[in-house]
Backbone as a ProteinNet text record, in pm:
[ID]
protein_1_A
[PRIMARY]
MKKLLIIGAGNHAKVILSEILKIKKYSVIGFVDDKKSKRKMLFNFKNKTYDYLGNYLNFLKNQKINKLEAILAIGSNYSREAMYNKIKKKFKNLKWAKIISKDAIISKDIKIGEGSVVMSGCVLNSGTTIGKHCFVNTSSSIDHDNQFQDFSSVGPGVTTGGNVSLNKNSYIGIGTTVMHNITIKENTVIGGNSFVNKNCSSYSVYYGSPAKKIRKRKKNSKYL
[TERTIARY]
15028.2	14936.3	14892.8	14764.9	14683.8	14748.3	14752.9	14790.1	14658.4	14672.5	14548.5	14586.6	14496.6	14505.9	14390.1	14452.9	14330.7	14317.7	14163.2	14144	14070.5	14154.8	14113.3	14224.2	14269.5	14369.3	14368	14255.3	14215.7	14226.6	14196.4	14186.8	14120.4	14034.7	13939.5	14006.2	14091.3	14194.6	14301.8	14340.6	14438.6	14350.6	14253	14187.4	14146	14115.1	14114.2	14230.3	14339.5	14474.2	14519.8	14484.2	14509.2	14432.8	14325.1	14254.9	14307.3	14330.7	14378.1	14491.5	14590.7	14727.5	14715.3	14594.1	14553.1	14525.4	14439.2	14407.9	14507.3	14601.8	14732.7	14677.8	14605.1	14547.6	14592.1	14636	14662.8	14792.3	14871.2	14993.6	14940.1	14963.4	14893.5	15010.6	14974.3	15039.8	15065.4	14970.9	14961.5	14825.9	14814.5	14692.2	14698.2	14573.2	14528.4	14400.6	14385.8	14243.7	14234	14157.2	14117.2	14155.2	14259.7	14334	14461.9	14519.6	14665.2	14743.8	14821.7	14909.6	15048.1	15162.9	15294.9	15356.4	15240.1	15327.7	15366.5	15442.4	15520	15463.4	15497.9	15474.6	15340	15228.6	15137	15121.9	15158.1	15150.7	15282.3	15322	15434.4	15356.6	15332.6	15301.5	15363	15403.5	15482.3	15623.6	15679.2	15799.8	15801.1	15699	15662.8	15599.5	15671.1	15595.3	15493.8	15374.8	15260.1	15248.5	15286.7	15296	15175.6	15175.9	15029.6	15091.9	15026.1	15050.6	15006	14932.7	14886.5	14714	14682	14560.9	14517.3	14401.3	14360.6	14373.8	14325.3	14312.5	14450.5	14567.6	14705.5	14734.4	14698	14783	14725.6	14573.8	14532.9	14543	14569.5	14565.9	14686.1	14792.3	14930.4	14918.1	14835.4	14828.5	14764.8	14800.8	14741.4	14633.1	14510.5	14411	14344.3	14363.9	14345	14407.8	14520.4	14622.1	14615.3	14493.1	14508.4	14335.5	14312	14224.9	14222.2	14099.4	14093.9	13965.6	13981.5	13891.4	13878.9	13725.4	13708.4	13714.8	13819	13837.8	13790.6	13668.2	13601.2	13497	13459.8	13370.8	13230.4	13228.6	13095.3	13030.8	12915	12851.2	12827.9	12800.8	12776	12891.2	13004.9	13146	13213.3	13170	13226.9	13150.4	13018.8	12956.8	12976.9	13001.4	13078.1	13193.5	13268.3	13404.6	13396.5	13321.8	13279.7	13227.6	13139.4	13104.1	13218.9	13311.7	13386.2	13481.5	13510.9	13629.6	13547.1	13432	13367.8	13338.6	13345.4	13333.4	13430.1	13563.1	13696.7	13742.8	13709.7	13792.4	13716	13612.4	13505.8	13562	13668.9	13747.5	13815.1	13811.1	13867.8	13775.3	13857.8	13798.2	13784.5	13702.6	13688.1	13702.2	13760.9	13810.5	13692.4	13687	13613.9	13664	13684.7	13752.5	13669.2	13699.9	13634.2	13749.7	13737.2	13819.7	13841	13953.3	13965.7	13905.1	13858.8	13844.3	13689.7	13617.3	13480.5	13401.5	13271.5	13203.6	13094.9	13087.6	13024.9	12944.6	12811.9	12726.3	12759.9	12751.8	12796.7	12698.2	12577.8	12486.5	12491.9	12572.5	12574.2	12617	12577.6	12593.9	12642.8	12780.1	12834.1	12906.5	12868.8	12902.5	13005.4	13087.1	13204.5	13216.6	13357.4	13395.2	13344.8	13264.7	13219	13331.7	13312.8	13414.8	13335.9	13399.7	13348.3	13458.5	13457.4	13565.5	13559.3	13674.8	13715.4	13595.7	13533.6	13458.8	13306	13296.6	13155.1	13086.3	12954.5	12870.3	12768.3	12744.6	12665.4	12591.6	12454.9	12392.6	12304.7	12250.9	12206.3	12120.7	12107.3	12008.5	12037.8	12159.2	12151.1	12232.7	12219.2	12272	12320.9	12450.6	12514.8	12569.1	12493.9	12518.4	12681.2	12690.3	12829.3	12862.8	12989.4	13057.5	13004.1	12956.4	12904.2	12999.6	13002	13097.5	13001.8	13046.4	13027.8	13103.5	13122.9	13206.8	13237.7	13349.9	13405	13287	13270.9	13218.4	13062.8	13017.2	12855.8	12789.2	12685	12607.8	12490.4	12452.3	12377.6	12307.1	12201.6	12119.1	12055.6	11970.6	11909.3	11835.9	11873.7	11769.7	11768.4	11887.4	11888.8	11918.9	11886.3	11908.5	11972.5	12115.9	12175.8	12207.3	12166.5	12174.6	12292.4	12313.8	12466.4	12492.2	12626.4	12669.4	12604	12556.5	12532.9	12634.3	12601.1	12694.6	12666.6	12726.8	12683.2	12824.9	12819.5	12921	12973.7	13068.1	13097	12992.6	12980	12916.3	12736.2	12697.3	12567.9	12477.8	12392.2	12328.6	12187.4	12167.2	12029.2	11947.3	11819.9	11742.1	11737.7	11653.9	11627.3	11545.3	11564	11482.6	11481.1	11583.7	11605.8	11650.2	11588.6	11645.8	11700.9	11836.9	11914.5	11925.6	11829.3	11871.4	11945.2	11973.4	12085.6	12124.6	12249.1	12346	12307.7	12218.6	12183.2	12268.5	12304.7	12395.6	12330.6	12398.1	12357	12463.3	12447.5	12549.6	12610.3	12724.6	12794.9	12713.1	12680	12616.7	12488.3	12416.6	12289.8	12236.3	12105.1	12024.7	11883	11904.8	11777.4	11689	11558.2	11489.9	11459.4	11388.7	11364.6	11249.4	11270	11150	11144.7	11270.4	11270.3	11319.6	11257.5	11310.9	11383.1	11501.4	11559.9	11593.6	11488.6	11479.3	11625.8	11624.2	11751.8	11785.6	11884.6	11987.9	11951.1	11939.8	11893	12007.1	12022.7	12116.4	12047.6	12105.4	12042.3	12191.7	12125	12257	12299.2	12424.3	12473	12399.8	12407.2	12350.4	12190.9	12150.5	11984.4	11933.2	11813.9	11687.5	11607.8	11593.8	11534.5	11415.7	11278.1	11164.3	11061.4	11094.1	10978.1	11066.1	10994.4	11055.9	11076.1	11189.5	11276.9	11213.5	11170.4	11157.8	11308	11298.2	11412	11458.7	11587.4	11626.3	11597.9	11646.9	11596.4	11724.2	11701.9	11801.6	11706	11749.8	11700	11793.5	11722.4	11818.2	11750.2	11807.6	11734.1	11687.5	11634.5	11559.4	11442.6	11325.4	11353.3	11362.1	11420.2	11482.4	11349.8	11374.8	11279.5	11331.7	11264.6	11311.4	11335	11478.9	11489.3	11476.6	11524.2	11525.4	11526.7	11514	11544.9	11670.1	11764.7	11878.3	11901.4	11970.9	12031.3	12132	12130.7	12210.9	12360.5	12432.7	12554.7	12569.9	12497	12521.9	12610.4	12676.9	12752.9	12647.6	12705.2	12626	12528.6	12589.8	12493.8	12540.4
15975.9	16088.9	16105.7	16126.6	16157	16298.8	16318.1	16437.4	16515.5	16639	16744.5	16849	16893.5	17008.3	17105	17229.1	17326.4	17430.4	17431.2	17502.5	17644.4	17740.3	17867.3	17923	18056.7	18081.5	18245.9	18254	18386.9	18347.1	18458.7	18444.4	18317.3	18275.6	18172.6	18031.1	18025	17910.2	17903.8	18033.3	18026.5	17956.7	17997.2	17922.3	17796.5	17741.4	17596.1	17503.8	17592.4	17515.8	17516.4	17593.6	17565.6	17452.9	17428.1	17312.9	17197.3	17179.8	17076.2	17018.2	17129.7	17090	17037.8	17071.3	17013.3	16859	16827.8	16704.7	16613.7	16653.5	16549.2	16432.6	16470.4	16332.9	16365.1	16474.6	16510	16574.4	16586.5	16642.8	16731.1	16873	16972.8	17005.2	16992.6	16993.8	17150.6	17215.1	17355.7	17424.9	17547.5	17585.9	17608.4	17628	17655	17721.5	17826.2	17869.3	17923.9	17978.8	18001.4	18142.3	18175.6	18329.6	18297.1	18380.4	18377.3	18430.1	18396.2	18457.6	18433.7	18518.4	18476	18493.6	18468.4	18476.3	18339.3	18320.1	18172.5	18131.4	18211.6	18170.2	18218.7	18128.4	18171.4	18215.8	18110	18086.2	18040.5	18110.1	18046.5	18024.8	17897.1	17846.3	17762.9	17815.3	17738.6	17714.7	17808.9	17763.7	17682.4	17641.5	17587.5	17678.1	17659.3	17716.2	17646.7	17705.3	17630.9	17728.9	17658.1	17750.6	17741.7	17863.5	17874.5	17806.1	17710.2	17638	17678.1	17804	17862.3	17810	17812.2	17799.9	17652.7	17604.4	17482	17375	17425.5	17338.5	17318	17386.6	17377.7	17267.3	17291.9	17199.4	17053.4	17043	16914.1	16839.3	16890.3	16811.4	16711.8	16770.5	16728.4	16628	16602.6	16534.4	16359.9	16293.1	16167.4	16163	16186.5	16217.4	16127.7	15987.8	15892.9	15900.8	15945.5	15964.2	16133.2	16184.1	16295.3	16344	16420.9	16450	16611.1	16690.8	16821.7	16896.6	17005.3	17081.6	17222.2	17263.4	17392.1	17500.3	17591.7	17691.2	17803	17817	17959.7	17982.4	18118	18137.1	18154.1	18238.3	18249.4	18095.7	18075.4	17960.2	17955.5	18055.1	18064.5	18048.8	18113.2	18069.8	17926.6	17902.2	17742.8	17657.1	17675.6	17582.3	17589.6	17707.2	17754	17677.3	17687.4	17619.2	17461.3	17410.8	17263.7	17217.7	17277.8	17245.2	17239.2	17337.4	17367.8	17244.4	17197.6	17105.8	16952.1	16953.7	16812.9	16799.6	16872.9	16867	16811.6	16837.7	16811.7	16696.6	16672.7	16610	16494.7	16413.1	16344	16253.6	16220.8	16113.6	16166.1	16318.4	16396.4	16358.1	16311.3	16294.4	16424.4	16444.4	16569.1	16516.1	16595.2	16556.8	16617.3	16555.5	16621.8	16647.4	16794	16833.5	16863.3	16785.8	16815.8	16839	16960.9	16998.1	16928.3	16876.5	16786.7	16863.3	17007.1	17068.1	17106.8	17030.3	17024.5	16906.7	16910.5	16829.8	16766.9	16639.3	16583	16476.9	16488.5	16339.1	16228.9	16102.1	16010.9	15975.8	15995.2	15991.2	16094.3	16195.9	16321.8	16278.5	16312.1	16295.6	16416	16396.6	16525.5	16475.8	16556.5	16526.6	16552.3	16515.3	16510.3	16652.1	16723.9	16879.8	16958.3	16901.1	17018.5	17028.6	17141.5	17169.5	17239	17178	17193.2	17261.5	17383.8	17461.1	17423.3	17487.8	17472.6	17526.7	17455.8	17493.1	17473.2	17422.9	17393.3	17255.3	17264.2	17179	17129.1	17008.8	16930.8	16826.2	16855.4	16752.2	16656.6	16554.2	16424.2	16440.8	16391.4	16369.4	16484.9	16550.1	16672.5	16625.4	16642.3	16625.2	16755.4	16753	16851.3	16812.5	16895.8	16843.2	16854.2	16833.2	16842	16998.4	16983.4	17139.2	17248.6	17245.4	17318.1	17386	17492.9	17538.9	17554.6	17516.9	17534.3	17576.2	17745.7	17820.6	17807.8	17876.4	17869.1	17884.7	17793.5	17812.7	17841.7	17754	17742.8	17630.6	17668	17538.6	17523.2	17377.6	17344.3	17220.3	17224.9	17167.4	17038.4	16982.6	16834.5	16841.8	16752.7	16730	16845.7	16926.8	17019.1	16962.1	17021.1	16968.3	17104.8	17078.3	17173.9	17156.8	17182.8	17136.9	17159.9	17121	17140.4	17298.5	17332.9	17455.4	17556.8	17533.7	17628.5	17662.3	17764.5	17783.5	17872.2	17866	17962.8	18018.2	18163.9	18216.4	18179.7	18262.7	18212	18249.7	18166.8	18186.7	18194.2	18132.8	18114.1	18000.6	18009.3	17903.1	17894.7	17729.9	17722.3	17618.8	17629.7	17527.7	17408.8	17334.5	17200	17196	17118.1	17094.9	17219.8	17295.2	17403.8	17339.7	17398.3	17362.7	17465.3	17469.2	17558.5	17519	17570.8	17516.9	17553.2	17502.6	17514.4	17663.9	17696.9	17792.7	17910.9	17880.5	18011.7	18014.6	18121.3	18147.6	18240.2	18217.5	18247.7	18332.2	18452.6	18548.6	18536.9	18579.3	18576.9	18628.3	18531	18556.9	18562	18504.8	18492.7	18361.4	18389.5	18292.6	18257	18115.4	18074.8	17973.1	18024.9	17946	17804.4	17709.3	17588.4	17573.1	17488.3	17454.4	17549.8	17637.8	17724.8	17674.6	17700.1	17675.7	17814.9	17787.1	17907	17863.4	17912.2	17849.4	17878.4	17845.6	17847.6	17984.2	18001.8	18112.1	18232.2	18223.6	18334.3	18381	18494.4	18544	18604.9	18556.1	18633.9	18692.7	18827.7	18913.4	18880.3	18948.5	18899.9	18937.3	18888	18921.8	18911.5	18855.2	18868.5	18753.2	18770	18666.9	18622	18482.8	18439.3	18385.3	18411.2	18342.2	18297.3	18341.2	18282.2	18222.7	18155.6	18081.6	18212.9	18171.4	18274	18208.3	18325.4	18292.9	18281	18221	18207.8	18342.7	18349.5	18440.1	18563.1	18609	18718	18754	18853.3	18893.3	18922	18893.3	18920.1	18965.5	19049.4	19110.6	19156.7	19158.8	19245.4	19135.1	19167.5	19109	19171.2	19088.5	18954.6	18986.7	18891.7	18913.2	18957.7	19053.3	19084	19095	19077.8	19061.5	19215.9	19216.6	19370.3	19377.7	19286.2	19305.4	19149.4	19134.5	19017.3	19011.6	18876.8	18889.8	18799.2	18830.7	18745.7	18631.6	18506.2	18403.6	18450.8	18505	18543.2	18652.9	18703.9	18875.5	18844.2	18964.7	18924	18928.7	18880.5	18849.9	18954.1	19071.7	19182.9	19309.4
7104.8	7113.5	6955.2	6945.7	6828.8	6766.5	6636.8	6563.9	6537.1	6603.1	6577	6534.2	6448.7	6340	6376.2	6429.3	6469.5	6341.7	6314.5	6188.4	6268	6222.3	6298.9	6330	6341.3	6396.2	6448.9	6526.2	6606.7	6755	6821.3	6974.8	7014	6957.5	7002.2	6983.7	6892.9	6890.3	6993.7	7041.7	7152.5	7295.6	7287.7	7413.2	7404.4	7276.8	7256.9	7271.4	7227	7235.1	7379.5	7483.3	7615	7686	7636.1	7670.6	7621.8	7500.8	7434.6	7522.7	7571.3	7619.7	7765.6	7820.1	7943.2	7956.1	7834.5	7860.3	7799.9	7741.6	7706.6	7647.4	7531.7	7457.7	7305.4	7267.3	7127.6	7141.1	7023.1	6972.2	6881	6921.7	6795.3	6705.4	6594	6501.1	6432.3	6468.5	6416.8	6378.8	6295	6291.8	6144	6087.3	5917.5	5958.9	5836.9	5809.1	5651	5626.3	5486.6	5424	5480.9	5450.9	5366.8	5322.3	5245.6	5329	5415.1	5508.3	5509.3	5519.3	5507.8	5661.6	5766.3	5891.1	5940.2	6028.9	6044.1	6162.7	6270.8	6412.3	6477.7	6530.6	6554.8	6718	6787.2	6958.9	7011.6	7099.4	7172.3	7332.5	7350.1	7470.9	7584.2	7684.5	7776.3	7712.5	7635.8	7573.3	7473	7420.4	7281.5	7161.3	7049.7	6945.6	6866.6	6846.1	6756.7	6635.7	6508.7	6385.2	6302.8	6255.5	6133.9	6013.8	5967.4	5856.7	5722.8	5709	5613.4	5582.4	5411.4	5397.5	5413.3	5488.6	5507.8	5389.1	5286.3	5163.4	5110.9	5090.1	5053.5	5158.4	5282.3	5400.5	5379.9	5386.5	5396.2	5274.3	5155.8	5038.1	5031.9	5133.7	5123.8	5245.6	5332.3	5438.5	5429.3	5484.2	5517.1	5613.3	5548.6	5640.1	5753.7	5731.7	5802.7	5933.1	5942.7	6062.2	6151	6106.1	6151.7	6187.5	6304.7	6371.1	6345.2	6341.3	6344.1	6424.1	6465.6	6552.4	6490.8	6495.6	6436.3	6539.8	6551.7	6652.2	6601.2	6552.1	6507.9	6568.9	6656.8	6746.9	6696.6	6557.4	6491.5	6450.4	6503.1	6469.7	6305.7	6253.3	6083.9	6022.6	6061.5	5990	6037.3	6129	6179.2	6089.3	6047.2	5988.8	5823.2	5768.1	5641.9	5637.5	5729.3	5693	5682.2	5777.6	5803.5	5667.7	5585.8	5481.3	5352.4	5379.5	5273.9	5288.8	5407.6	5421.3	5392.2	5443.2	5419.5	5254.6	5163.2	5041.8	4988.1	5036.9	4952.7	5046.5	5168.4	5257.8	5355.7	5287.7	5344.2	5486.7	5466.4	5572.2	5682.9	5685.6	5785.9	5923.7	6016.9	6169.1	6242.5	6310.9	6413.8	6551.7	6609.6	6759.8	6839.2	6947.2	7061.4	7187.3	7221.3	7335.4	7468.3	7555.8	7674.4	7780.3	7872.3	7950.7	8098.3	8101.4	8244.2	8370	8351.8	8452.5	8457.7	8352.3	8347.2	8454.5	8475.3	8557.5	8452.1	8391.5	8305.5	8358.4	8362.4	8401.9	8298.5	8356.6	8279.4	8135.6	8123.7	8028.1	7938.2	7940.7	7846.1	7711.8	7597.6	7485.5	7414.6	7366.2	7291.9	7157.6	7061.1	6926.2	6868.2	6786.5	6718	6685.6	6713.1	6698.4	6797.9	6884.5	7016.5	7090.8	7172.9	7265.6	7392.9	7519.2	7637.3	7728.9	7768.1	7843.3	7983.1	8046.7	8191	8266	8387.2	8516.8	8452.3	8336	8275.5	8379.4	8369.4	8443.6	8366.6	8325	8221.3	8295.5	8294	8398.6	8318.6	8385.4	8334.8	8207.4	8127.3	8003.7	7894.7	7919.6	7821.4	7685.5	7563.8	7446.7	7378.9	7376.4	7290.3	7145	7032.8	6894.1	6865.5	6730.7	6657.3	6638.2	6678.2	6637.5	6740.7	6857.8	6952.9	7041.7	7108.2	7200.9	7354.4	7444.1	7582.1	7632.3	7664.4	7723.4	7851.6	7916.3	8029.7	8140.7	8251.8	8370.4	8320.3	8233.7	8193.4	8288.7	8333.2	8407.9	8311	8262.2	8149.1	8270.5	8253.7	8362.8	8313.6	8347.7	8287.4	8164.9	8085.2	7957.2	7888.8	7867.9	7749.5	7618	7526.8	7387.3	7285.8	7277.7	7205.6	7058.4	6975.6	6837.3	6781.5	6641.8	6605	6558	6581.5	6570	6648.6	6762.4	6842.1	6952.9	7035	7134	7226.2	7342.6	7459.6	7510.9	7564.7	7607.1	7736.6	7795.2	7933.8	8034	8120.9	8256	8235.9	8123.3	8108.4	8185.8	8228.5	8297	8252.8	8220.4	8167.8	8253	8278.8	8364.9	8266	8330.4	8266	8155.5	8059.3	7947.8	7847.7	7833.7	7758.2	7617.1	7531.2	7363.7	7319.5	7241.8	7189.5	7054.4	6948.2	6815	6746.2	6621.8	6530.4	6521.4	6527.9	6490.2	6590	6681.8	6771.3	6912	6945	7057.6	7194.7	7291.7	7424.4	7473.3	7495.9	7517.2	7664.7	7710.5	7838.5	7963.8	8045.4	8156.8	8182.8	8054.2	8052.1	8138.4	8183.6	8238.7	8185.5	8146.6	8052.7	8145.7	8186.5	8259	8219.9	8279.4	8221.7	8104.9	8061.7	7955	7866.6	7826.8	7726	7583.7	7463.3	7314.8	7261.7	7226.8	7142.2	7010.2	6912.2	6769.1	6690.2	6584.3	6494.3	6460.8	6473.2	6415.6	6472.2	6644.2	6707.2	6822.3	6843.2	6925	7035.9	7167.3	7297	7364.3	7366.3	7425.3	7581.8	7607	7737.9	7838.5	7951.1	8098.2	8072	7999.7	7969.2	8059.5	8074.6	8154	8027.6	8004.3	7908.5	7984.5	7958.3	8071.6	7947.4	7817.9	7733.8	7591.9	7532.5	7386	7320.7	7231.2	7126.3	6994.6	6904.3	6753.2	6699.5	6586.9	6479.6	6423.2	6360	6300.8	6376.2	6484.5	6569.2	6686.3	6733.2	6837	6989	7088.7	7201.9	7328.8	7403.4	7511.5	7614.5	7723.1	7838.3	7949.4	8039.7	8172.3	8223.7	8181.6	8094.3	7938	7871	7739.2	7638.9	7561.9	7463.9	7324	7224.7	7091.2	7036.2	6984.5	6983	6794.1	6741.9	6581.7	6534.2	6415.2	6300.5	6273.5	6240.3	6193	6109	6026.9	5901.1	5941.4	5889.1	5940.6	5944.1	5861.9	5844.1	5919.2	5998.2	6060	6192.4	6214	6345.7	6468.4	6596.7	6687	6736	6741.7	6816.7	6718.2
[MASK]
++++++++++++++++++++++++++++++++++++++++++++++++++++++++++++++++++++++++++++++++++++++++++++++++++++++++++++++++++++++++++++++++++++++++++++++++++++++++++++++++++++++++++++++++++++++++++++++++++++++++++++++++++++++++++++++++

């Protein structure tokens, strides 16, 4: 089994760990993040302990990078990209895992980039492309010919029609439905349980049924 390092040590990391353990492809060596912490044990899962290994920089500089893969378990698109850029700058040869739940239904012609995660119960239909370091959360239904750009994500229970474009760093909230042929531009957030029937501009927050623009947003601001 390949050795896998989980980068991120919050609740999102715990969820991704559970998917990794189900596919039985990796041996998880533990968790790191960008903080300085004295805690030792992070998770106890099915009578096995998964340790917090400290700051990512201190840990990785002492590893044989060519024998290791990693996954970014950071929910915020902005924070995930920022961490990726930090690591890429110092550890160019680190390989990124691709985590696809064994309980997901994936068409054979789907393209999924490195570092991306597809959770349990998801359906990805023909012609769809998922970029690098994206998250498709639990029980989301992504129809044909969708295009998700790098560092984008959808919450649990999202439904998209065909030919939907989700641009870089954008997020679709839990339980939202996006009609076919819609483009959501970069760094935009769609609030939960919305119905999106029109294109959405960049650096904005949309919410409602039908979804309306609520305000502008900065790239690094919280989702809502």
